[in-house]
N, C-alpha and C positions, 0 to 999 in steps of 0.2 A: 263292293266299293261304293255303291250308290248311297249307302247310309253312313259312310265314313265321316266322322266329325272330329277333326284334330283337336278342337277345343276341349273335348272330353278327356284328352290325354294330359292336360295341363298339370294335374295333380301328380303326375309321374316325374315331373321335373324336380330335381333335388332342391331342398329349401334354401340352400346357400348359392344356387346357380343364378348368375346375373342374366337378365333377359331384356333385350331391346325389341320393341315392336314398332315398326314404322308403317303408318297407314296413309293412303291417299285420300284426301278430302272428298274427291269426286269419284270414289271407288265405284265401278260399275259392274264388277263381277260377283260381289257378295256384300253383305251388310256388315259394316265395321262394328256396329253395336253387338251383333251376334257372334262375331269372330274376334277381332283384335281387342276390343274393350272387354269382352267376356274372359278371354285368356288372361289379359292383364289383371283383372280382378281376382282370378284364381291363383296367380303366381304368388309364391311365398318369399322369394329372395329379392335381391335388389332388382328393381324393374323400372322401366320407363316406357310410356306409351306416347308416341308423337304422331300427330296428324300433320302431314305436309299440305299446306293450303294450295288450292287451285290446281291440283293435278289429278289425273286419273290413274288407273292401275298401271298401265304400261309406261307412263311418263317417268316412273322411277328409273327406267332403263335408258331414257333419252334426255328430255329437257330438264328433268330434276335430278339427273344422275349426280352432279356435283354436290347438290344440297344433301342428298341422301347419303352419299359417301362420307361427307363431313360428319353427319350425325353418327354414322356407324363407326367411323374412325375415332371420334371423341369418346364414344361409349367404350370401345375396345381399350383405348388408352387408360380410361378410368377404372374399368372393372376386370379386364382380361389380360392385360399386359404383364 
């Protein structure tokens, strides 16, 4: 598990599958460039990479919850509904 790198699995996602990646601008647990941005670059279907400004990793569950939920809901309505 120590060498597990989910980004390496991006090519396994179906080419037509829509994917939304939401990143925290002040992400403190990992490097967005190595994870979110890299996955986004490898995806082949409809995709969006959004960085939410001025938040850290866990803020998506608290003070940025409404912003992130709106992003996800709008994405769902456009691609997955």
